MARRO-414202 format. One record per residue (C-alpha): x, y, z negated. Coordinates in pm, whole numbers, padded with zeros to 5 digits, always signed. Each point is the difference from the previous one (the first is absolute). Layout:
XYZ/...
end
This chain:
+08834+06925-13109/-00064+00375+00035/+00253+00241+00144/-00021+00376-00050/+00112+00231+00282/+00065+00369-00052/+00008+00218+00310/-00260-00203+00185/-00076+00274+00254/+00356+00041+00128/+00166-00186+00286/+00115-00288-00218/-00308-00007-00220/-00232-00009+00301/+00185-00301+00138/-00005-00173-00339/-00378+00037-00014/-00041-00175+00335/+00215-00306-00075/-00147-00348-00006/+00044-00113-00359/+00054-00354-00128/-00294-00168-00176/-00044+00128-00352/+00189+00325+00061/-00172+00338-00010/+00156+00334+00077/-00143+00312-00168/+00094+00337+00150/-00181+00292-00166/-00017+00321+00202/+00138+00335-00111/-00328+00101-00162/+00028-00299-00233/+00348+00074-00130/+00202+00321-00008/+00366-00096+00019/+00088+00330-00160/-00195-00100-00310/+00200-00234-00224/-00309-00083-00205/-00194-00099+00314/+00283-00231+00105/+00004-00154-00347/-00375-00064+00008/+00017-00162+00342/+00289-00230-00086/-00162-00093-00333/-00339-00068+00161/+00090-00355+00102/+00280-00253-00048/+00132+00063+00351/+00215-00282+00138/+00228+00259+00165/-00013+00367+00098/+00116+00132+00338/+00081+00370-00013/-00035+00102+00365/-00078+00362-00087/+00253+00260+00096/+00076+00351+00116/+00150-00076+00342/+00019+00329+00190/+00379+00028+00026/+00008+00356+00135/-00264+00145-00231/+00170-00154-00302/+00278+00257+00040/-00243+00273-00102/-00219-00220-00221/+00267-00189-00192/-00190+00023-00328/-00304-00163+00161/+00214-00271+00159/+00157-00079-00338/-00339+00003-00171/-00129-00278+00226/+00314-00193+00095/+00169+00010-00341/-00225+00107-00288/-00315-00185+00107/+00207-00304+00096/+00159+00006-00346/-00344+00013-00165/-00119-00300+00204/+00316-00192-00088/-00027+00088-00367/-00364-00108-00028/+00061-00325+00188/+00317-00061-00199/-00189+00021-00329/-00224-00281+00119/+00259-00220+00171/-00148+00064+00345/+00234-00016+00301/+00014+00325+00197/+00114+00061+00358/+00126+00349+00085/+00050+00094+00365/+00306+00217+00065/+00200+00117+00300/+00320-00024+00200/+00038+00374-00061/+00152-00070-00341/+00323-00048+00201/+00211+00270+00165/+00063-00192+00322/+00380+00017-00014/+00075-00371-00053/+00016-00090+00369/-00164-00339-00061/-00338-00124-00126/-00053+00079-00367/-00032-00277-00257/-00193+00042-00322/+00310+00060-00214/+00142+00282+00213/+00019+00335-00174/-00300+00225+00060/+00061+00363+00094/-00313+00159+00148/+00038+00302+00225/-00350+00147-00034/-00274+00062-00255/-00208-00295+00113/+00292-00238-00048/+00081+00151-00339/-00360-00043-00117/-00005-00365+00109/+00335-00076-00163/-00127+00156-00322/-00308-00221+00030/+00214-00310+00046/+00200+00071-00313/-00302+00085-00213/-00189-00311+00113/+00298-00224-00072/+00039+00151-00346/-00370-00023-00089/-00080-00355+00110/+00250-00288+00023/-00250-00188+00217/+00046+00230+00298/+00066-00043+00370/+00127+00312+00175/-00054-00042+00372/+00188+00241+00225/-00135+00038+00351/+00048+00233+00296/-00166+00190+00284/-00350-00130-00076/-00260+00005+00278/-00359-00110+00052/-00321+00113+00164/-00088+00199-00314/+00143+00314-00153/+00286+00217+00120/+00293-00185+00152/+00244+00010+00290/-00198-00227+00232/-00315+00210-00033/+00199+00322+00056/+00178-00128+00311/-00323-00123+00156/-00168+00335-00063/+00291+00195+00146/+00023-00237+00297/-00350+00107+00100/+00075+00370-00049/+00350+00048+00140/+00205-00092+00305/+00323-00017-00202/+00067-00143-00346/+00327+00090-00169/+00091-00255-00266/+00297-00035-00236/+00242-00268+00118/+00264+00006-00274/-00205-00133-00294/-00025-00377-00031/-00248-00200-00206/-00240-00293-00009/-00363+00068+00098/-00243-00199-00215/-00361-00090+00075/-00226+00068-00297/-00179-00329+00065/+00328-00189-00039/+00087+00189-00318/-00347-00077-00138/+00054-00372+00060/+00332+00022-00184/-00155+00186-00295/-00276-00259-00028/+00246-00289+00012/+00213+00159-00272/-00304+00078-00216/-00122-00360+00026/+00350-00129-00081/+00024+00218-00310/-00356-00074-00113/+00047-00376+00036/+00287-00013-00250/+00066+00344-00152/+00255-00133-00246/+00231-00137+00269/-00078+00216+00304/+00275+00166+00202/+00005+00360-00121/+00224+00287+00107/+00059+00209+00312/-00048-00133+00354/+00002+00133+00356/-00271-00063+00258/+00010+00167+00343/-00075-00099+00356/+00264-00205+00176/+00205+00190+00261/+00138+00342-00077/-00051+00282+00250/+00030+00376+00026/-00306+00221-00009/+00061+00057+00372/-00002-00373+00078/-00308-00047-00217/-00180+00278+00189/+00090-00161+00334/-00139-00332-00119/-00327+00168-00109/-00045+00179+00333/+00083-00318+00192/-00261-00191-00199/-00263+00263+00083/+00098+00055+00363/-00310-00169+00145/-00230+00212-00216/+00161+00340+00060/-00107+00226+00285/+00368+00080+00060/+00329-00103-00154/+00196+00274-00176/+00377+00015+00021/+00157-00106-00330/+00322+00195-00044/+00267-00056-00267/+00131+00275-00222/+00220+00027-00308/-00110+00072-00353/+00189+00330+00011/-00166+00104+00326/-00345-00101-00121/+00037+00229-00297/-00220-00166-00261/+00087+00163-00334/-00055-00325-00194/+00319-00204-00020/-00050-00368+00083/+00247-00289-00013/+00173-00068+00332/+00002-00376-00052/-00248-00146-00250/-00009-00359+00123/-00104-00246-00270/+00141-00348-00052/-00297-00227-00075/+00184-00321-00089/-00082+00010-00372/-00378-00001+00043/+00030-00314+00210/+00208-00175-00265/-00235+00098-00284/-00344-00029+00162/+00051-00175+00333/-00105+00318+00182/+00160+00075+00337/-00097+00340+00143/-00130-00032+00358/+00090+00228+00287/-00193+00325-00009/-00064-00047+00373/-00247-00280-00077/-00237+00239-00179/+00063+00304+00220/-00221-00124+00285/-00304-00041-00226/+00066+00333-00168/+00022+00186+00331/-00316-00172+00126/-00195+00104-00309/+00124+00358+00011/-00079+00037+00371/-00346-00146-00059/-00055+00250-00282/+00107+00282+00231/-00254-00112+00263/-00286-00020-00249/-00239+00299-00001/
end
């Protein structure tokens, strides 16, 4: 069984490449030089190269703030390229997994979102991902759309890395305390993607397809998440910065984000037997790796 991963150099793709695989399973993750996601013909050649058991599309434009000024680029990767992957896999009956985001919701529900709740993204990033969801679903009936949230790891740009850097530079960290979500460890998301891919590959005619949510257990604000990060690193920091709450309005970020994007993850448990773990379990290892990287010459 051979699984194809697109976006192998990102946070999720990096974790997928490090997973221990069952006997007889191989994961192939070509780098960016091997396939240009902006080239529909290149995508077609890659998908047609082998009878892949399943394809995990972990590639994405994920810079939420920059997407406001680069919306065309965000749509090119998150929607158009995703549609091409889904179309090529759909022609060949290959299951495809597309990773999406909690930012397809506007955050006004006041309770964790389920998969059937109406999507209403507030920013360009969310709009590009919602467009990708719809195009993938239309192009390949054998699809799993996996919405996740607040991804972190020891690779790439993410909130944990930013907080640790600022904690070593500043005496005071001001963090938004009126946005709520579910931090998700990339290693946990990778395990979920692999489990779903193996499920779909084992019996593609009867696999559980559709849209599912996967995010770390326990919702927090960005402020509470920042406090947890600093607390985890306290023994490795030369001094502890003060972590101070602020409001979204006071912080002044021009990109609108949902105030409450909690995800209900019941459905993925019913379909695949996957129960998202607490993000706190992976945070310690992530902080340790990032602090070790910072100490390395």
